[in-house]
Every structure is written in C-alpha cells, then in structure tokens.
TILOBA-946452 format. One record per residue (C-alpha): residue number from 1; x, y, z. Coordinates in steps of 0.05 Angstrom, whole numbers, always signed. Layout:
BEGIN
<r><num>NUM</num><east>X</east><north>Y</north><up>Z</up></r>
...
This chain:
BEGIN
<r><num>1</num><east>+370</east><north>+1523</north><up>-342</up></r>
<r><num>2</num><east>+371</east><north>+1466</north><up>-301</up></r>
<r><num>3</num><east>+364</east><north>+1393</north><up>-318</up></r>
<r><num>4</num><east>+300</east><north>+1359</north><up>-309</up></r>
<r><num>5</num><east>+300</east><north>+1301</north><up>-247</up></r>
<r><num>6</num><east>+256</east><north>+1255</north><up>-237</up></r>
<r><num>7</num><east>+267</east><north>+1248</north><up>-153</up></r>
<r><num>8</num><east>+227</east><north>+1313</north><up>-135</up></r>
<r><num>9</num><east>+286</east><north>+1336</north><up>-92</up></r>
<r><num>10</num><east>+300</east><north>+1411</north><up>-91</up></r>
<r><num>11</num><east>+371</east><north>+1425</north><up>-113</up></r>
<r><num>12</num><east>+418</east><north>+1463</north><up>-67</up></r>
<r><num>13</num><east>+431</east><north>+1540</north><up>-68</up></r>
<r><num>14</num><east>+408</east><north>+1568</north><up>-126</up></r>
<r><num>15</num><east>+417</east><north>+1639</north><up>-113</up></r>
<r><num>16</num><east>+481</east><north>+1672</north><up>-131</up></r>
<r><num>17</num><east>+522</east><north>+1672</north><up>-54</up></r>
<r><num>18</num><east>+591</east><north>+1703</north><up>-50</up></r>
<r><num>19</num><east>+641</east><north>+1721</north><up>-102</up></r>
<r><num>20</num><east>+706</east><north>+1699</north><up>-104</up></r>
<r><num>21</num><east>+771</east><north>+1726</north><up>-147</up></r>
<r><num>22</num><east>+822</east><north>+1668</north><up>-174</up></r>
<r><num>23</num><east>+881</east><north>+1695</north><up>-208</up></r>
<r><num>24</num><east>+921</east><north>+1654</north><up>-246</up></r>
<r><num>25</num><east>+986</east><north>+1655</north><up>-214</up></r>
<r><num>26</num><east>+1051</east><north>+1602</north><up>-202</up></r>
<r><num>27</num><east>+1018</east><north>+1581</north><up>-135</up></r>
<r><num>28</num><east>+948</east><north>+1571</north><up>-165</up></r>
<r><num>29</num><east>+959</east><north>+1535</north><up>-224</up></r>
<r><num>30</num><east>+973</east><north>+1463</north><up>-236</up></r>
<r><num>31</num><east>+1005</east><north>+1445</north><up>-306</up></r>
<r><num>32</num><east>+989</east><north>+1382</north><up>-342</up></r>
<r><num>33</num><east>+948</east><north>+1346</north><up>-292</up></r>
<r><num>34</num><east>+888</east><north>+1334</north><up>-248</up></r>
<r><num>35</num><east>+908</east><north>+1306</north><up>-180</up></r>
<r><num>36</num><east>+865</east><north>+1301</north><up>-119</up></r>
<r><num>37</num><east>+931</east><north>+1311</north><up>-79</up></r>
<r><num>38</num><east>+931</east><north>+1386</north><up>-100</up></r>
<r><num>39</num><east>+912</east><north>+1438</north><up>-44</up></r>
<r><num>40</num><east>+861</east><north>+1477</north><up>-65</up></r>
<r><num>41</num><east>+870</east><north>+1551</north><up>-86</up></r>
<r><num>42</num><east>+800</east><north>+1564</north><up>-72</up></r>
<r><num>43</num><east>+737</east><north>+1543</north><up>-21</up></r>
<r><num>44</num><east>+675</east><north>+1561</north><up>-37</up></r>
<r><num>45</num><east>+600</east><north>+1552</north><up>-22</up></r>
<r><num>46</num><east>+548</east><north>+1529</north><up>-61</up></r>
<r><num>47</num><east>+516</east><north>+1575</north><up>-103</up></r>
<r><num>48</num><east>+580</east><north>+1622</north><up>-102</up></r>
<r><num>49</num><east>+605</east><north>+1654</north><up>-157</up></r>
<r><num>50</num><east>+686</east><north>+1644</north><up>-192</up></r>
<r><num>51</num><east>+715</east><north>+1699</north><up>-230</up></r>
<r><num>52</num><east>+779</east><north>+1663</north><up>-253</up></r>
<r><num>53</num><east>+838</east><north>+1668</north><up>-304</up></r>
<r><num>54</num><east>+848</east><north>+1617</north><up>-349</up></r>
<r><num>55</num><east>+918</east><north>+1617</north><up>-387</up></r>
<r><num>56</num><east>+937</east><north>+1583</north><up>-452</up></r>
<r><num>57</num><east>+999</east><north>+1538</north><up>-452</up></r>
<r><num>58</num><east>+1004</east><north>+1569</north><up>-520</up></r>
<r><num>59</num><east>+1024</east><north>+1645</north><up>-501</up></r>
<r><num>60</num><east>+1096</east><north>+1628</north><up>-526</up></r>
<r><num>61</num><east>+1072</east><north>+1618</north><up>-586</up></r>
<r><num>62</num><east>+1069</east><north>+1694</north><up>-596</up></r>
<r><num>63</num><east>+1102</east><north>+1719</north><up>-532</up></r>
<r><num>64</num><east>+1106</east><north>+1794</north><up>-554</up></r>
<r><num>65</num><east>+1028</east><north>+1792</north><up>-560</up></r>
<r><num>66</num><east>+999</east><north>+1745</north><up>-515</up></r>
<r><num>67</num><east>+1047</east><north>+1745</north><up>-451</up></r>
<r><num>68</num><east>+1030</east><north>+1807</north><up>-401</up></r>
<r><num>69</num><east>+1068</east><north>+1799</north><up>-334</up></r>
<r><num>70</num><east>+1021</east><north>+1748</north><up>-303</up></r>
<r><num>71</num><east>+1018</east><north>+1706</north><up>-356</up></r>
<r><num>72</num><east>+1104</east><north>+1711</north><up>-365</up></r>
<r><num>73</num><east>+1109</east><north>+1692</north><up>-284</up></r>
<r><num>74</num><east>+1076</east><north>+1629</north><up>-298</up></r>
<r><num>75</num><east>+1119</east><north>+1609</north><up>-363</up></r>
<r><num>76</num><east>+1184</east><north>+1626</north><up>-325</up></r>
<r><num>77</num><east>+1175</east><north>+1605</north><up>-258</up></r>
<r><num>78</num><east>+1144</east><north>+1536</north><up>-263</up></r>
<r><num>79</num><east>+1193</east><north>+1483</north><up>-277</up></r>
<r><num>80</num><east>+1185</east><north>+1455</north><up>-351</up></r>
<r><num>81</num><east>+1204</east><north>+1390</north><up>-330</up></r>
<r><num>82</num><east>+1138</east><north>+1396</north><up>-275</up></r>
<r><num>83</num><east>+1094</east><north>+1406</north><up>-341</up></r>
<r><num>84</num><east>+1069</east><north>+1328</north><up>-342</up></r>
<r><num>85</num><east>+1047</east><north>+1286</north><up>-355</up></r>
<r><num>86</num><east>+988</east><north>+1322</north><up>-399</up></r>
<r><num>87</num><east>+1003</east><north>+1394</north><up>-427</up></r>
<r><num>88</num><east>+946</east><north>+1442</north><up>-402</up></r>
<r><num>89</num><east>+956</east><north>+1506</north><up>-350</up></r>
<r><num>90</num><east>+897</east><north>+1496</north><up>-300</up></r>
<r><num>91</num><east>+872</east><north>+1543</north><up>-248</up></r>
<r><num>92</num><east>+848</east><north>+1526</north><up>-189</up></r>
<r><num>93</num><east>+819</east><north>+1469</north><up>-160</up></r>
<r><num>94</num><east>+763</east><north>+1495</north><up>-130</up></r>
<r><num>95</num><east>+743</east><north>+1457</north><up>-67</up></r>
<r><num>96</num><east>+660</east><north>+1463</north><up>-59</up></r>
<r><num>97</num><east>+640</east><north>+1450</north><up>+13</up></r>
<r><num>98</num><east>+595</east><north>+1391</north><up>+23</up></r>
<r><num>99</num><east>+610</east><north>+1358</north><up>-42</up></r>
<r><num>100</num><east>+616</east><north>+1283</north><up>-40</up></r>
<r><num>101</num><east>+630</east><north>+1226</north><up>-87</up></r>
<r><num>102</num><east>+574</east><north>+1219</north><up>-132</up></r>
<r><num>103</num><east>+544</east><north>+1288</north><up>-126</up></r>
<r><num>104</num><east>+545</east><north>+1329</north><up>-196</up></r>
<r><num>105</num><east>+573</east><north>+1396</north><up>-195</up></r>
<r><num>106</num><east>+531</east><north>+1440</north><up>-235</up></r>
<r><num>107</num><east>+578</east><north>+1501</north><up>-270</up></r>
<r><num>108</num><east>+544</east><north>+1558</north><up>-297</up></r>
<r><num>109</num><east>+591</east><north>+1587</north><up>-345</up></r>
<r><num>110</num><east>+559</east><north>+1663</north><up>-348</up></r>
<r><num>111</num><east>+619</east><north>+1700</north><up>-387</up></r>
<r><num>112</num><east>+686</east><north>+1684</north><up>-424</up></r>
<r><num>113</num><east>+726</east><north>+1747</north><up>-443</up></r>
<r><num>114</num><east>+795</east><north>+1752</north><up>-480</up></r>
<r><num>115</num><east>+848</east><north>+1768</north><up>-441</up></r>
<r><num>116</num><east>+885</east><north>+1796</north><up>-495</up></r>
<r><num>117</num><east>+863</east><north>+1802</north><up>-571</up></r>
<r><num>118</num><east>+909</east><north>+1752</north><up>-595</up></r>
<r><num>119</num><east>+912</east><north>+1668</north><up>-603</up></r>
<r><num>120</num><east>+951</east><north>+1622</north><up>-635</up></r>
<r><num>121</num><east>+937</east><north>+1561</north><up>-669</up></r>
<r><num>122</num><east>+989</east><north>+1495</north><up>-683</up></r>
<r><num>123</num><east>+985</east><north>+1454</north><up>-735</up></r>
<r><num>124</num><east>+1024</east><north>+1405</north><up>-690</up></r>
<r><num>125</num><east>+1054</east><north>+1337</north><up>-693</up></r>
<r><num>126</num><east>+996</east><north>+1309</north><up>-657</up></r>
<r><num>127</num><east>+942</east><north>+1335</north><up>-710</up></r>
<r><num>128</num><east>+901</east><north>+1291</north><up>-755</up></r>
<r><num>129</num><east>+938</east><north>+1296</north><up>-822</up></r>
<r><num>130</num><east>+1005</east><north>+1311</north><up>-791</up></r>
<r><num>131</num><east>+1036</east><north>+1253</north><up>-834</up></r>
<r><num>132</num><east>+1005</east><north>+1279</north><up>-894</up></r>
<r><num>133</num><east>+1035</east><north>+1352</north><up>-884</up></r>
<r><num>134</num><east>+1106</east><north>+1315</north><up>-887</up></r>
<r><num>135</num><east>+1105</east><north>+1320</north><up>-804</up></r>
<r><num>136</num><east>+1116</east><north>+1390</north><up>-809</up></r>
<r><num>137</num><east>+1075</east><north>+1437</north><up>-748</up></r>
<r><num>138</num><east>+1060</east><north>+1504</north><up>-769</up></r>
<r><num>139</num><east>+1034</east><north>+1570</north><up>-729</up></r>
<r><num>140</num><east>+983</east><north>+1612</north><up>-746</up></r>
<r><num>141</num><east>+976</east><north>+1675</north><up>-702</up></r>
<r><num>142</num><east>+902</east><north>+1710</north><up>-698</up></r>
<r><num>143</num><east>+883</east><north>+1769</north><up>-683</up></r>
<r><num>144</num><east>+815</east><north>+1785</north><up>-658</up></r>
<r><num>145</num><east>+767</east><north>+1840</north><up>-654</up></r>
<r><num>146</num><east>+725</east><north>+1839</north><up>-585</up></r>
<r><num>147</num><east>+674</east><north>+1884</north><up>-614</up></r>
<r><num>148</num><east>+649</east><north>+1854</north><up>-676</up></r>
<r><num>149</num><east>+673</east><north>+1788</north><up>-640</up></r>
<r><num>150</num><east>+712</east><north>+1755</north><up>-696</up></r>
<r><num>151</num><east>+788</east><north>+1732</north><up>-709</up></r>
<r><num>152</num><east>+832</east><north>+1741</north><up>-770</up></r>
<r><num>153</num><east>+893</east><north>+1713</north><up>-787</up></r>
<r><num>154</num><east>+949</east><north>+1763</north><up>-766</up></r>
<r><num>155</num><east>+1017</east><north>+1715</north><up>-797</up></r>
<r><num>156</num><east>+1032</east><north>+1645</north><up>-796</up></r>
<r><num>157</num><east>+1105</east><north>+1615</north><up>-794</up></r>
<r><num>158</num><east>+1137</east><north>+1549</north><up>-795</up></r>
<r><num>159</num><east>+1154</east><north>+1522</north><up>-724</up></r>
<r><num>160</num><east>+1228</east><north>+1505</north><up>-720</up></r>
<r><num>161</num><east>+1234</east><north>+1428</north><up>-706</up></r>
<r><num>162</num><east>+1176</east><north>+1395</north><up>-665</up></r>
<r><num>163</num><east>+1133</east><north>+1424</north><up>-616</up></r>
<r><num>164</num><east>+1142</east><north>+1376</north><up>-552</up></r>
<r><num>165</num><east>+1148</east><north>+1422</north><up>-494</up></r>
<r><num>166</num><east>+1092</east><north>+1446</north><up>-461</up></r>
<r><num>167</num><east>+1100</east><north>+1525</north><up>-456</up></r>
<r><num>168</num><east>+1155</east><north>+1527</north><up>-511</up></r>
<r><num>169</num><east>+1169</east><north>+1602</north><up>-526</up></r>
<r><num>170</num><east>+1188</east><north>+1620</north><up>-588</up></r>
<r><num>171</num><east>+1232</east><north>+1674</north><up>-614</up></r>
<r><num>172</num><east>+1179</east><north>+1688</north><up>-670</up></r>
<r><num>173</num><east>+1208</east><north>+1767</north><up>-680</up></r>
<r><num>174</num><east>+1266</east><north>+1714</north><up>-719</up></r>
<r><num>175</num><east>+1219</east><north>+1671</north><up>-753</up></r>
<r><num>176</num><east>+1198</east><north>+1680</north><up>-831</up></r>
<r><num>177</num><east>+1130</east><north>+1707</north><up>-825</up></r>
<r><num>178</num><east>+1084</east><north>+1683</north><up>-871</up></r>
<r><num>179</num><east>+1013</east><north>+1718</north><up>-898</up></r>
<r><num>180</num><east>+954</east><north>+1669</north><up>-886</up></r>
<r><num>181</num><east>+879</east><north>+1678</north><up>-891</up></r>
<r><num>182</num><east>+880</east><north>+1735</north><up>-931</up></r>
<r><num>183</num><east>+805</east><north>+1757</north><up>-932</up></r>
<r><num>184</num><east>+776</east><north>+1708</north><up>-881</up></r>
<r><num>185</num><east>+739</east><north>+1731</north><up>-818</up></r>
<r><num>186</num><east>+726</east><north>+1675</north><up>-760</up></r>
<r><num>187</num><east>+661</east><north>+1675</north><up>-714</up></r>
<r><num>188</num><east>+697</east><north>+1678</north><up>-647</up></r>
<r><num>189</num><east>+666</east><north>+1638</north><up>-600</up></r>
<r><num>190</num><east>+701</east><north>+1640</north><up>-536</up></r>
<r><num>191</num><east>+697</east><north>+1575</north><up>-491</up></r>
<r><num>192</num><east>+740</east><north>+1526</north><up>-445</up></r>
<r><num>193</num><east>+769</east><north>+1467</north><up>-477</up></r>
<r><num>194</num><east>+789</east><north>+1435</north><up>-409</up></r>
<r><num>195</num><east>+749</east><north>+1431</north><up>-339</up></r>
<r><num>196</num><east>+735</east><north>+1381</north><up>-291</up></r>
<r><num>197</num><east>+741</east><north>+1349</north><up>-231</up></r>
<r><num>198</num><east>+800</east><north>+1309</north><up>-195</up></r>
<r><num>199</num><east>+795</east><north>+1239</north><up>-213</up></r>
<r><num>200</num><east>+799</east><north>+1189</north><up>-153</up></r>
<r><num>201</num><east>+861</east><north>+1157</north><up>-167</up></r>
<r><num>202</num><east>+924</east><north>+1181</north><up>-122</up></r>
<r><num>203</num><east>+969</east><north>+1196</north><up>-182</up></r>
<r><num>204</num><east>+977</east><north>+1258</north><up>-231</up></r>
<r><num>205</num><east>+928</east><north>+1246</north><up>-294</up></r>
<r><num>206</num><east>+940</east><north>+1279</north><up>-357</up></r>
<r><num>207</num><east>+897</east><north>+1339</north><up>-378</up></r>
<r><num>208</num><east>+898</east><north>+1309</north><up>-446</up></r>
<r><num>209</num><east>+847</east><north>+1264</north><up>-454</up></r>
<r><num>210</num><east>+778</east><north>+1269</north><up>-432</up></r>
<r><num>211</num><east>+746</east><north>+1230</north><up>-389</up></r>
<r><num>212</num><east>+690</east><north>+1220</north><up>-332</up></r>
<r><num>213</num><east>+711</east><north>+1275</north><up>-290</up></r>
<r><num>214</num><east>+706</east><north>+1320</north><up>-355</up></r>
<r><num>215</num><east>+786</east><north>+1344</north><up>-372</up></r>
<r><num>216</num><east>+796</east><north>+1357</north><up>-452</up></r>
<r><num>217</num><east>+732</east><north>+1351</north><up>-481</up></r>
<r><num>218</num><east>+742</east><north>+1412</north><up>-532</up></r>
<r><num>219</num><east>+670</east><north>+1421</north><up>-548</up></r>
<r><num>220</num><east>+670</east><north>+1490</north><up>-568</up></r>
<r><num>221</num><east>+589</east><north>+1505</north><up>-536</up></r>
<r><num>222</num><east>+627</east><north>+1492</north><up>-464</up></r>
<r><num>223</num><east>+619</east><north>+1579</north><up>-466</up></r>
<r><num>224</num><east>+579</east><north>+1632</north><up>-431</up></r>
<r><num>225</num><east>+511</east><north>+1616</north><up>-422</up></r>
<r><num>226</num><east>+513</east><north>+1540</north><up>-421</up></r>
<r><num>227</num><east>+516</east><north>+1497</north><up>-355</up></r>
<r><num>228</num><east>+567</east><north>+1443</north><up>-351</up></r>
<r><num>229</num><east>+546</east><north>+1383</north><up>-306</up></r>
<r><num>230</num><east>+610</east><north>+1337</north><up>-267</up></r>
<r><num>231</num><east>+613</east><north>+1279</north><up>-224</up></r>
<r><num>232</num><east>+641</east><north>+1284</north><up>-166</up></r>
<r><num>233</num><east>+698</east><north>+1233</north><up>-157</up></r>
<r><num>234</num><east>+723</east><north>+1263</north><up>-86</up></r>
<r><num>235</num><east>+709</east><north>+1304</north><up>-32</up></r>
<r><num>236</num><east>+700</east><north>+1376</north><up>-48</up></r>
<r><num>237</num><east>+703</east><north>+1361</north><up>-118</up></r>
<r><num>238</num><east>+773</east><north>+1397</north><up>-133</up></r>
<r><num>239</num><east>+751</east><north>+1438</north><up>-194</up></r>
<r><num>240</num><east>+793</east><north>+1460</north><up>-240</up></r>
<r><num>241</num><east>+794</east><north>+1506</north><up>-314</up></r>
<r><num>242</num><east>+841</east><north>+1516</north><up>-368</up></r>
<r><num>243</num><east>+857</east><north>+1504</north><up>-440</up></r>
<r><num>244</num><east>+821</east><north>+1571</north><up>-461</up></r>
<r><num>245</num><east>+796</east><north>+1578</north><up>-530</up></r>
<r><num>246</num><east>+771</east><north>+1638</north><up>-577</up></r>
<r><num>247</num><east>+742</east><north>+1587</north><up>-631</up></r>
<r><num>248</num><east>+747</east><north>+1516</north><up>-656</up></r>
<r><num>249</num><east>+702</east><north>+1471</north><up>-704</up></r>
<r><num>250</num><east>+685</east><north>+1402</north><up>-689</up></r>
<r><num>251</num><east>+736</east><north>+1357</north><up>-692</up></r>
<r><num>252</num><east>+800</east><north>+1410</north><up>-682</up></r>
<r><num>253</num><east>+832</east><north>+1379</north><up>-739</up></r>
<r><num>254</num><east>+899</east><north>+1404</north><up>-734</up></r>
<r><num>255</num><east>+915</east><north>+1392</north><up>-663</up></r>
<r><num>256</num><east>+894</east><north>+1459</north><up>-632</up></r>
<r><num>257</num><east>+831</east><north>+1509</north><up>-630</up></r>
<r><num>258</num><east>+853</east><north>+1579</north><up>-633</up></r>
<r><num>259</num><east>+886</east><north>+1590</north><up>-563</up></r>
<r><num>260</num><east>+884</east><north>+1643</north><up>-524</up></r>
<r><num>261</num><east>+873</east><north>+1669</north><up>-446</up></r>
<r><num>262</num><east>+807</east><north>+1685</north><up>-415</up></r>
<r><num>263</num><east>+774</east><north>+1712</north><up>-354</up></r>
<r><num>264</num><east>+714</east><north>+1674</north><up>-337</up></r>
<r><num>265</num><east>+659</east><north>+1678</north><up>-284</up></r>
<r><num>266</num><east>+623</east><north>+1613</north><up>-271</up></r>
<r><num>267</num><east>+570</east><north>+1596</north><up>-214</up></r>
<r><num>268</num><east>+576</east><north>+1522</north><up>-184</up></r>
<r><num>269</num><east>+526</east><north>+1492</north><up>-160</up></r>
<r><num>270</num><east>+523</east><north>+1435</north><up>-115</up></r>
<r><num>271</num><east>+472</east><north>+1384</north><up>-136</up></r>
<r><num>272</num><east>+453</east><north>+1321</north><up>-96</up></r>
<r><num>273</num><east>+381</east><north>+1305</north><up>-132</up></r>
<r><num>274</num><east>+408</east><north>+1269</north><up>-187</up></r>
<r><num>275</num><east>+469</east><north>+1228</north><up>-220</up></r>
<r><num>276</num><east>+492</east><north>+1225</north><up>-292</up></r>
<r><num>277</num><east>+554</east><north>+1184</north><up>-317</up></r>
<r><num>278</num><east>+582</east><north>+1229</north><up>-362</up></r>
<r><num>279</num><east>+602</east><north>+1305</north><up>-367</up></r>
<r><num>280</num><east>+532</east><north>+1337</north><up>-397</up></r>
<r><num>281</num><east>+520</east><north>+1393</north><up>-427</up></r>
<r><num>282</num><east>+462</east><north>+1442</north><up>-424</up></r>
<r><num>283</num><east>+452</east><north>+1490</north><up>-471</up></r>
<r><num>284</num><east>+388</east><north>+1549</north><up>-472</up></r>
<r><num>285</num><east>+366</east><north>+1502</north><up>-540</up></r>
<r><num>286</num><east>+399</east><north>+1428</north><up>-521</up></r>
<r><num>287</num><east>+418</east><north>+1375</north><up>-482</up></r>
<r><num>288</num><east>+492</east><north>+1346</north><up>-515</up></r>
<r><num>289</num><east>+522</east><north>+1285</north><up>-478</up></r>
<r><num>290</num><east>+597</east><north>+1260</north><up>-492</up></r>
<r><num>291</num><east>+615</east><north>+1195</north><up>-504</up></r>
<r><num>292</num><east>+692</east><north>+1179</north><up>-508</up></r>
<r><num>293</num><east>+733</east><north>+1126</north><up>-529</up></r>
<r><num>294</num><east>+807</east><north>+1095</north><up>-571</up></r>
<r><num>295</num><east>+758</east><north>+1095</north><up>-629</up></r>
<r><num>296</num><east>+702</east><north>+1137</north><up>-658</up></r>
<r><num>297</num><east>+657</east><north>+1074</north><up>-659</up></r>
<r><num>298</num><east>+668</east><north>+1062</north><up>-588</up></r>
<r><num>299</num><east>+660</east><north>+1143</north><up>-572</up></r>
<r><num>300</num><east>+599</east><north>+1136</north><up>-609</up></r>
<r><num>301</num><east>+576</east><north>+1082</north><up>-567</up></r>
<r><num>302</num><east>+584</east><north>+1114</north><up>-507</up></r>
<r><num>303</num><east>+549</east><north>+1171</north><up>-531</up></r>
<r><num>304</num><east>+494</east><north>+1130</north><up>-551</up></r>
<r><num>305</num><east>+481</east><north>+1093</north><up>-482</up></r>
<r><num>306</num><east>+491</east><north>+1158</north><up>-437</up></r>
<r><num>307</num><east>+432</east><north>+1192</north><up>-493</up></r>
<r><num>308</num><east>+392</east><north>+1139</north><up>-476</up></r>
<r><num>309</num><east>+409</east><north>+1148</north><up>-399</up></r>
<r><num>310</num><east>+390</east><north>+1218</north><up>-403</up></r>
<r><num>311</num><east>+328</east><north>+1201</north><up>-439</up></r>
<r><num>312</num><east>+302</east><north>+1144</north><up>-388</up></r>
<r><num>313</num><east>+325</east><north>+1168</north><up>-332</up></r>
<r><num>314</num><east>+313</east><north>+1244</north><up>-347</up></r>
<r><num>315</num><east>+257</east><north>+1240</north><up>-386</up></r>
<r><num>316</num><east>+222</east><north>+1190</north><up>-374</up></r>
<r><num>317</num><east>+222</east><north>+1148</north><up>-437</up></r>
<r><num>318</num><east>+225</east><north>+1076</north><up>-443</up></r>
<r><num>319</num><east>+282</east><north>+1047</north><up>-483</up></r>
<r><num>320</num><east>+251</east><north>+1024</north><up>-541</up></r>
<r><num>321</num><east>+216</east><north>+1104</north><up>-543</up></r>
<r><num>322</num><east>+286</east><north>+1134</north><up>-531</up></r>
<r><num>323</num><east>+327</east><north>+1087</north><up>-584</up></r>
<r><num>324</num><east>+277</east><north>+1110</north><up>-623</up></r>
<r><num>325</num><east>+275</east><north>+1182</north><up>-616</up></r>
<r><num>326</num><east>+347</east><north>+1184</north><up>-620</up></r>
<r><num>327</num><east>+352</east><north>+1159</north><up>-690</up></r>
<r><num>328</num><east>+303</east><north>+1210</north><up>-708</up></r>
<r><num>329</num><east>+314</east><north>+1269</north><up>-678</up></r>
<r><num>330</num><east>+392</east><north>+1271</north><up>-639</up></r>
<r><num>331</num><east>+447</east><north>+1298</north><up>-672</up></r>
<r><num>332</num><east>+517</east><north>+1263</north><up>-664</up></r>
<r><num>333</num><east>+582</east><north>+1299</north><up>-688</up></r>
<r><num>334</num><east>+656</east><north>+1293</north><up>-675</up></r>
<r><num>335</num><east>+677</east><north>+1335</north><up>-616</up></r>
<r><num>336</num><east>+756</east><north>+1315</north><up>-627</up></r>
<r><num>337</num><east>+800</east><north>+1263</north><up>-658</up></r>
<r><num>338</num><east>+869</east><north>+1294</north><up>-636</up></r>
<r><num>339</num><east>+869</east><north>+1286</north><up>-553</up></r>
<r><num>340</num><east>+887</east><north>+1208</north><up>-561</up></r>
<r><num>341</num><east>+814</east><north>+1192</north><up>-529</up></r>
<r><num>342</num><east>+773</east><north>+1208</north><up>-581</up></r>
<r><num>343</num><east>+703</east><north>+1241</north><up>-565</up></r>
<r><num>344</num><east>+626</east><north>+1244</north><up>-600</up></r>
<r><num>345</num><east>+573</east><north>+1288</north><up>-574</up></r>
<r><num>346</num><east>+508</east><north>+1271</north><up>-579</up></r>
<r><num>347</num><east>+451</east><north>+1331</north><up>-580</up></r>
<r><num>348</num><east>+372</east><north>+1334</north><up>-586</up></r>
<r><num>349</num><east>+330</east><north>+1398</north><up>-569</up></r>
<r><num>350</num><east>+303</east><north>+1413</north><up>-499</up></r>
<r><num>351</num><east>+232</east><north>+1444</north><up>-528</up></r>
<r><num>352</num><east>+211</east><north>+1371</north><up>-548</up></r>
<r><num>353</num><east>+197</east><north>+1349</north><up>-479</up></r>
<r><num>354</num><east>+163</east><north>+1418</north><up>-463</up></r>
<r><num>355</num><east>+84</east><north>+1384</north><up>-464</up></r>
<r><num>356</num><east>+106</east><north>+1322</north><up>-418</up></r>
<r><num>357</num><east>+99</east><north>+1349</north><up>-353</up></r>
<r><num>358</num><east>+161</east><north>+1334</north><up>-323</up></r>
<r><num>359</num><east>+207</east><north>+1371</north><up>-362</up></r>
<r><num>360</num><east>+211</east><north>+1429</north><up>-316</up></r>
<r><num>361</num><east>+256</east><north>+1459</north><up>-262</up></r>
<r><num>362</num><east>+250</east><north>+1423</north><up>-190</up></r>
<r><num>363</num><east>+229</east><north>+1465</north><up>-136</up></r>
C-alpha cells in the first residue's frame, strides 16, 4: 500500500530495516499527554520495525484479569497526580531519524495481538447518554476468544461513585457482579484508539481529543493491515501509541470501546515526497480522511475539505469533479462523539482510481 503522489519522487526506505522492541514500563510511557519535551524512549531509522506494548488505562476495572507484573508496575509506580491532562497510557515517544516538520510518517500497522483475553467497557460520565441513564456508570467485562476472534460479556457491575481518576483500580471481587449480554457474540477487531506525533506546543497536550497530530481518533479501522499517515510537527516526529481496543463501534457512544492491552508490530517510513493536512488512513480497499470539530457540522465540513484535498492533490481531479464524486461515492460516518472534539470520517474506495494511470505506487 502507498499513497498516490503526483510529485513523482521516491519514498524513503520502504524495505524493512532493523526490528526494535519497546516494552511499556514506567520509564517508557507517558500518561495522559503528548509533548515535544519528552525524551525519546526509542530512536529508529526510516523503514525500521517496532514491536511495542500498548497498555489500557482501564486494566484496573478487572485487575485480577487484566493485570500482570508489567501492567501493575505502571499503575502503582506512576503518581496519579501526573496522569494529566488526559487519561491514556502512551508508549514512546519514538524518534525517527531525519524527520522534520512538514514531513509525513507512514505507519504500517502489521499486527495487533491482545496481551490477555479480557477487556473492559465503561458506560462513563463522558458517555453520550450519561444524563439519560440517571448519571450512573457501569462496567462490563468481556472475555476474548482468540481462536474465533470474538468477545462475549463475562459480567457487569455498577461503578461505585464517579470514574474520575485515570487508572482507577476497582476492588471488583466485592462488587455486585451481574450477568450481561447473554448469548451475544461480538466480532473482535483490535486497533489503537490513540496514536500520533508530538504537537509543536511546549506544554502537555491532552490525549483525550483528536487533532491534526493524530491523538484519540478512535477509528476501529486503525488495526492490522492498515496504514496511517501523520504529519510531523517537531524534529524526530516523536510518535507514541496507546488506548488499545479490541472492539468498538462507530460513535463509541457509551464513552469507551472494549479496552484491552495489545502487543503491536508496525513499520515507520519517513515520507518527504508528499504532504497531507490531517491524519490519513489507508486500508486495502479505501482511503479514509478524518475531520474534527467542536460540533459534528464542523467535523463534517473539515472531513469534506480534506477529502476534496485528497481527490484534487493526489488524484488530479478538478474541484468540481471531486465535489461531485464525494457526493455520489464517498461515505461519511461519525467516528466518535465522546472525546470533547468530535470526529467524522470520510471513506472512498481506492479501486475507482485504478484506470486513471496515476493511481500507482511511486517508484
């Protein structure tokens, strides 16, 4: 897979390079924020492979199932007062040699494997229907079947009080466990809810909202077999991953997905031959553009404008032709409504451009 580029310049280092292993430890994660001031946890060259651990901040919802020694160290050794201004445990950052502001990082997600066979969904105070549910919060614990690649609810419990501290550890053995979703099997689709580069702002930037740097996009399609393009904002890019999920629907309406730690394998390629204004997703079938805004209307408009940019700049269509094609062939969907900044994605099939002559990998 490779983004169409009209400049005709060769990309850098497409062949796999060295492989690096990045474990998630209190020393290699940053909890709740992106920042250009974090020292790199790893330095790589373009084309290198990274096997990295992504840890869910909801492992404390069922610690007897979702903790191991490594996860427990992160939860117990990182001061809760420093888990701000966001909530997600981010592994990294990864410094890419030669990456400069304006370049693109092409991140090929190759594999995402659950660290254990359990995950948690929280119907949270930031969920879209919190008021309608009487301002109560509920945890549903799911068990994964790795052979069938499915999930089923194991039990549920009402969260005591209000979930406010990232990484809260619930004493679930004394909770009132209740049956949930009997007979329902859910397809598992492991993916990263949050990943991106460091913004060019010398202060902590919350991991909660998505933005042009990436962040909490919460698109379930960002899984194995997909490629993401992130625009570099600071030297080295400083790329981090976190907020791992094993399943989520578009909208993420209750506040979370099935949150579960993942072991991820990906390749990072430095691209200096094209630019794109927002995080761009490429799957074997589609290009998917992301738009963000304070309202769904604004997010929709931003997704539309960036899809138009893709069609004009990378497929050579006129503005009017691109606008018509978007209306008759692009699918728009609500990515999420629970991260403060709302998300809309626009999807268009790559196969439509196969006969244009320019829709080929740059060599």
